[in-house]
C-alpha positions in Angstrom: -142.9 10.0 33.9 -141.0 8.1 36.6 -139.1 9.6 39.5 -136.1 7.5 40.5 -134.1 8.0 43.7 -130.9 6.3 44.7 -130.1 7.1 48.3 -126.4 6.7 49.2 -124.4 7.7 52.3 -123.1 10.9 50.8 -125.5 11.8 48.0 -129.0 11.1 46.9 -129.2 10.8 43.1 -132.4 12.0 41.6 -133.6 11.2 38.1 -136.8 11.5 36.1 -137.5 9.3 33.1 -139.9 9.8 30.3 -140.2 6.2 29.1 -136.7 5.0 28.7 -135.3 8.6 28.2 -133.5 10.1 31.2 -134.9 13.7 31.3 -132.7 15.0 34.1 -130.3 13.7 36.7 -129.2 15.6 39.8 -127.9 15.1 43.3 -128.9 16.1 46.8 -126.7 15.9 49.9 -127.7 13.1 52.2 -128.6 14.8 55.4 -129.8 12.8 58.4 -131.2 15.9 60.1 -133.7 16.8 57.3 -137.3 16.1 57.8 -139.8 14.9 55.1 -141.0 18.4 54.3 -137.4 19.6 53.8 -136.7 16.8 51.3 -140.1 17.5 49.7 -139.0 21.1 49.2 -135.7 19.9 47.6 -137.6 17.7 45.2 -140.1 20.4 44.3 -137.1 22.8 43.6 -135.5 20.3 41.3 -138.7 19.8 39.4 -139.1 23.5 39.0 -135.4 24.0 38.0 -135.7 21.3 35.2 -139.2 22.4 34.1 -140.9 19.2 35.2 -144.7 19.2 35.7 -145.2 17.3 38.9 -148.7 16.2 37.6 -146.8 14.2 34.9 -145.1 12.0 37.5 -147.1 8.8 37.5 -144.7 6.6 39.5 -141.7 6.6 41.8 -139.0 4.1 43.0 -136.4 4.4 45.7 -133.3 2.3 46.5 -131.6 3.1 49.8 -128.5 2.2 51.9 -129.5 4.8 54.5 -132.4 3.2 56.4 -132.9 6.1 58.9 -134.0 8.3 56.0 -136.2 5.8 54.2 -139.4 6.9 55.9 -138.8 10.6 55.5 -138.0 10.2 51.8 -141.1 8.1 51.1 -143.1 10.8 52.7 -141.4 13.5 50.7 -142.1 11.7 47.4 -145.7 11.1 48.3 -146.3 14.8 49.3 -144.7 16.2 46.1 -146.0 13.7 43.5 -149.1 12.2 45.2 -147.6 8.7 44.4 -146.5 6.1 47.0 -143.0 5.1 45.9 -141.9 1.5 45.4 -138.8 0.8 47.5 -136.4 -1.8 46.4 -136.2 -4.6 49.0 -137.2 -8.1 49.9 -140.1 -9.1 47.6 -139.3 -6.7 44.9 -139.2 -8.4 41.4 -135.7 -8.0 39.9 -135.1 -11.0 37.7 -131.7 -11.6 39.5 -130.9 -14.8 41.1 -128.9 -13.9 44.2 -126.4 -16.6 45.2 -125.1 -15.1 48.4 -125.2 -17.1 51.7 -127.9 -14.7 52.9 -129.5 -12.9 49.9 -131.2 -10.5 52.3 -127.8 -9.0 53.1 -127.4 -7.7 49.5 -127.4 -3.9 49.4 -130.1 -2.3 47.3 -127.6 -0.3 45.4 -125.6 -3.4 44.4 -128.8 -5.2 43.3 -130.0 -2.3 41.3 -126.6 -2.0 39.5 -126.7 -5.8 38.8 -130.1 -5.5 37.2 -129.0 -2.7 34.9 -125.7 -4.4 34.0 -127.4 -7.8 33.2 -129.9 -6.0 31.0 -127.4 -3.7 29.1 -124.2 -5.7 28.8 -122.9 -9.1 27.9 -122.4 -11.4 30.8 -120.5 -12.3 32.8 -120.0 -8.8 34.3 -117.8 -7.2 36.9 -119.4 -4.0 38.3 -117.3 -1.3 40.1 -119.1 1.4 42.0 -116.8 4.1 43.3 -118.7 6.0 46.0 -118.5 6.5 49.7 -117.4 2.8 49.7 -115.8 1.1 46.7 -117.7 -2.0 45.8 -117.2 -4.7 43.1 -119.8 -7.2 42.2 -119.6 -10.4 40.0 -122.5 -11.4 37.7 -122.2 -14.8 36.0 -123.2 -15.9 32.5 -126.7 -16.5 33.5 -127.1 -13.1 35.1 -126.9 -14.4 38.7 -125.4 -12.3 41.4 -122.4 -14.3 42.8 -120.9 -11.8 45.4 -118.2 -9.3 45.5 -115.9 -7.2 47.6 -116.1 -4.0 49.6 -113.3 -1.5 50.1 -112.9 1.9 51.6 -114.2 4.6 49.2 -111.6 6.8 47.5 -112.8 10.0 48.9 -113.3 8.4 52.3 -109.8 7.1 52.3 -108.3 10.5 51.2 -110.3 12.4 53.8 -109.1 10.0 56.5 -105.5 10.3 55.2 -105.5 14.1 55.3 -107.5 14.2 58.6 -105.4 11.8 60.5 -102.0 13.1 59.4 -100.5 16.5 60.3 -98.6 17.2 57.1 -100.8 15.8 54.4 -103.3 18.3 52.9 -106.7 17.8 51.2 -106.1 17.5 47.5 -108.0 17.8 44.2 -108.7 14.3 42.9 -107.0 14.2 39.5 -104.2 12.2 37.9 -100.7 13.7 38.1 -98.4 13.7 35.1 -96.3 10.9 36.5 -96.9 7.8 38.8 -93.7 8.7 40.6 -94.8 11.9 42.2 -92.3 14.9 42.5 -94.0 16.5 45.5 -96.5 15.8 48.3 -99.6 16.7 46.2 -98.5 14.6 43.2 -97.6 11.7 45.5 -101.1 11.8 47.0 -102.8 12.1 43.6 -100.7 9.2 42.2 -101.7 7.0 45.1 -105.4 8.0 44.9 -105.9 7.7 41.1 -103.2 5.3 39.9 -103.4 3.2 43.0 -107.2 2.9 42.7 -106.8 2.1 39.0 -104.3 -0.6 39.8 -106.6 -2.1 42.4 -109.4 -2.3 39.8 -107.1 -4.0 37.4 -105.8 -6.4 40.0 -109.2 -7.3 41.5 -110.7 -7.7 38.1 -108.0 -10.2 37.3 -108.9 -12.2 40.4 -112.6 -12.0 39.6 -112.1 -13.2 36.0 -110.0 -16.1 37.3 -112.8 -17.2 39.5 -115.4 -16.6 36.7 -113.1 -18.6 34.5 -113.6 -16.4 31.5 -113.2 -12.7 30.5 -116.0 -10.4 31.7 -117.5 -7.1 30.7 -116.1 -4.6 33.2 -118.4 -1.7 34.1 -117.7 1.3 36.4 -120.2 3.7 37.9 -120.1 6.3 40.7 -118.9 9.9 40.5 -115.3 9.1 41.2 -115.0 6.5 38.4 -114.7 9.3 35.8 -111.2 10.2 37.1 -110.0 6.7 37.5 -111.3 4.6 34.6 -109.1 6.2 31.9 -106.0 4.9 33.8 -107.1 1.3 34.1 -105.3 -1.3 31.9 -108.5 -3.3 31.5 -111.1 -2.1 29.2 -113.7 -0.6 31.6 -117.0 0.9 30.5 -117.9 4.0 32.4 -121.8 4.1 32.9 -122.7 7.2 34.8 -126.4 6.4 35.1 -126.2 2.6 35.7 -128.1 2.7 39.0 -130.9 5.0 37.7 -131.3 2.7 34.7 -131.6 -0.2 37.1 -134.3 1.5 39.0 -136.2 2.1 35.9 -136.0 -1.5 34.8 -137.0 -2.7 38.3 -140.0 -0.4 38.3 -141.2 -1.7 35.0 -140.9 -5.3 36.3 -143.1 -4.4 39.3 -145.8 -2.2 37.7 
């Protein structure tokens, strides 16, 4: 079995694969104050909860955009599984040609998503990841990573909005009945959900114009589930895109 961890700024997504089958997927809070042993206990608890025999874990892989936690998590994985994890970074075989000005600047999460998208979908691809930040990446016909755009994440923007204004409350993220809101809550929900859907549609149009052909549009990240149904483009929601990318990268580097 393979342990795969995608470390983001808000959550750490944990998955275990048996071959190509995802046995379970869960999330831990990203906590800069935790030590290696504390993360080891978190992982051990998840294995126990999902009835995973630690002795059956024969490999592990990590992608991270939180460098201060990298060492602690590598130690945690080694202590629980006895396996030193592969960490996605320079020198990792991915099969992706990165056409950025400085390929080393590409975030591990974007690279992992690109690997999965190129393997699972028809290219060219446009990949949306709605997390702490909202990112969009372009993959050309050959599977090369061309670049993308970075925007404030939906929850990040809404937390800032309610935190920096006296009269706007925190809201539940869901689509209201109408784009034209009838009260403060509906107005905020409309801006969050329909506004983000409109941004996805508009940026997708711009990306397709530069790709010079229609693309497969994919969305991942926990917030995508609320937004994708309201996009006018056909957008494929892929909840486990990054975990799949980690599995594929691990296989390429065995």
